[in-house]
Backbone bond lengths (Angstrom), bond angles and torsions (degrees), N, CA, C in turn:
res aa  C-N    CA-C-N  psi(-1)  N-CA   C-N-CA  omega(-1)  CA-C   N-CA-C  phi
1 M - - - 1.445 - - 1.535 108.77 -
2 P 1.344 118.50 119.10 1.452 120.84 -179.46 1.522 111.26 -65.62
3 K 1.333 114.77 147.17 1.458 119.29 -178.38 1.524 110.62 -85.94
4 L 1.317 115.19 156.81 1.462 122.29 178.28 1.524 108.68 -114.73
5 A 1.308 117.09 64.49 1.460 121.02 -176.45 1.522 111.05 -80.75
6 G 1.311 116.11 152.01 1.450 121.96 172.92 1.510 115.67 74.51
7 V 1.318 118.70 26.87 1.460 121.45 179.95 1.525 109.05 -90.96
8 N 1.320 116.16 124.65 1.450 122.80 176.28 1.529 108.78 -68.71
9 H 1.328 118.41 141.60 1.470 119.89 -176.58 1.529 111.72 -64.78
10 L 1.333 118.42 -32.78 1.469 119.73 178.98 1.534 111.20 -70.32
11 D 1.335 117.09 -36.71 1.465 120.46 175.84 1.525 110.48 -64.87
12 A 1.335 116.30 -39.49 1.463 120.38 178.74 1.524 110.59 -64.26
13 V 1.333 117.27 -42.19 1.469 120.91 179.21 1.525 109.90 -62.22
14 R 1.336 117.67 -43.63 1.469 120.65 178.73 1.527 111.46 -62.07
15 A 1.329 116.67 -40.14 1.467 120.59 179.42 1.527 110.55 -65.60
16 F 1.334 117.30 -42.30 1.463 119.75 177.86 1.528 111.28 -66.01
17 E 1.337 117.51 -34.04 1.470 120.04 175.90 1.523 110.97 -63.94
18 K 1.325 117.57 -38.91 1.468 121.27 176.41 1.523 110.84 -64.20
19 A 1.351 116.49 -27.97 1.461 121.08 -179.60 1.528 111.85 -85.00
20 G 1.334 117.85 1.17 1.459 120.09 175.57 1.516 115.57 106.92
21 F 1.318 118.07 5.55 1.462 121.35 178.29 1.524 109.48 -91.31
22 W 1.306 116.74 156.37 1.456 121.64 174.17 1.524 109.34 -136.21
23 I 1.337 114.58 159.32 1.460 120.95 -176.47 1.522 109.62 -80.20
24 V 1.331 116.05 128.23 1.459 122.37 178.01 1.529 109.81 -93.94
25 R 1.347 115.85 -47.51 1.460 119.92 177.37 1.525 109.03 -156.93
26 Q 1.344 113.53 162.17 1.449 120.11 -178.21 1.522 110.05 -134.38
27 G 1.289 115.70 147.47 1.455 123.74 177.06 1.514 105.75 -167.25
28 K 1.329 117.66 -127.05 1.463 120.02 173.52 1.520 110.65 -70.56
29 H 1.326 116.49 -19.79 1.462 123.17 175.49 1.528 107.81 -129.19
30 I 1.322 116.06 157.15 1.457 121.87 175.75 1.519 107.07 -105.29
31 V 1.321 116.83 119.90 1.459 121.76 -178.74 1.523 107.81 -99.71
32 M 1.325 115.55 126.13 1.458 122.15 -178.02 1.526 109.67 -125.75
33 T 1.327 115.52 154.52 1.464 120.43 177.24 1.520 109.73 -145.38
34 D 1.322 115.14 160.28 1.465 121.31 171.70 1.527 109.83 -118.25
35 G 1.326 116.18 14.02 1.452 121.71 -177.52 1.518 111.71 98.90
36 T 1.315 117.26 -22.72 1.460 122.82 179.48 1.518 111.22 -120.24
37 R 1.313 115.74 -52.38 1.469 121.36 -177.71 1.525 110.37 -97.15
38 I 1.323 116.24 153.54 1.462 122.49 175.64 1.523 108.19 -123.54
39 L 1.337 116.16 129.82 1.463 122.37 177.45 1.521 108.70 -116.97
40 T 1.316 117.23 142.40 1.454 122.71 175.92 1.521 107.68 -121.31
41 V 1.333 115.73 107.48 1.462 121.92 -176.90 1.530 108.63 -98.25
42 P 1.340 118.11 121.65 1.464 119.74 178.98 1.521 111.12 -71.12
43 R 1.334 116.00 147.10 1.467 121.12 179.41 1.521 110.34 -93.15
44 H 1.313 118.38 70.57 1.455 120.82 171.16 1.513 108.57 -148.70
45 N 1.325 115.16 152.63 1.456 120.66 -175.02 1.511 110.50 -120.99
46 P 1.305 117.61 139.12 1.461 125.20 -16.49 1.527 110.44 -75.56
47 V 1.312 115.66 157.36 1.464 120.17 176.62 1.527 107.42 -69.76
48 N 1.311 116.84 134.89 1.465 123.29 -179.93 1.536 109.92 -51.63
49 A 1.329 116.73 139.22 1.468 122.11 -176.56 1.528 112.01 -59.72
50 I 1.319 117.36 -40.38 1.472 120.46 -179.78 1.526 109.80 -67.84
51 T 1.327 116.64 -43.03 1.469 120.93 178.14 1.523 110.46 -61.56
52 M 1.334 116.77 -44.50 1.464 120.69 -179.14 1.517 110.73 -63.53
53 G 1.332 117.46 -41.81 1.467 120.70 178.07 1.517 111.52 -62.16
54 N 1.336 116.70 -39.69 1.463 120.31 178.40 1.525 111.36 -67.38
55 L 1.337 117.67 -38.66 1.468 120.39 178.02 1.523 111.24 -63.74
56 V 1.324 115.88 -42.32 1.469 120.39 179.56 1.522 110.00 -63.11
57 R 1.333 116.82 -43.76 1.464 120.90 178.44 1.531 110.70 -63.37
58 D 1.343 116.84 -44.41 1.465 120.98 -179.49 1.530 111.72 -64.25
59 A 1.331 116.79 -28.25 1.463 121.09 178.84 1.524 111.68 -78.28
60 G 1.330 117.07 -8.59 1.459 120.58 -179.83 1.519 112.68 82.13
61 L 1.333 117.49 22.05 1.457 122.16 -179.46 1.529 109.72 -109.19
62 T 1.320 115.33 162.26 1.459 120.04 170.91 1.526 107.18 -96.29
63 N 1.337 116.46 162.60 1.467 120.09 178.17 1.519 111.06 -60.85
64 D 1.331 117.57 -39.06 1.461 120.80 -179.55 1.533 110.82 -65.79
65 R 1.321 116.81 -43.41 1.472 120.54 178.85 1.526 110.47 -63.44
66 F 1.344 117.07 -40.21 1.455 120.59 178.85 1.518 110.76 -63.61
67 R 1.341 117.32 -41.81 1.464 120.38 178.15 1.523 111.49 -61.78
68 E 1.339 117.47 -36.14 1.472 121.08 176.81 1.522 110.83 -63.28
69 L 1.336 116.49 -36.27 1.453 120.72 -178.32 1.521 113.28 -75.87
70 L 1.349 116.37 -20.58 1.480 119.86 -179.20 1.495 111.71 -66.71
């Protein structure tokens, strides 16, 4: 599984919004949902590659699809 290193948290949030997620609340983390799934995106740059891969998987996306949305 290819890694998603060096992804800015704001770029990740925009990509998840394109995939149908919206922001529920913000603080030290950005919490997003699509009505079924909940994602918690940390507010630091860049987001750790392992964390980003787990977020993409939890969102039900593939790494390639996520890269298209970036």
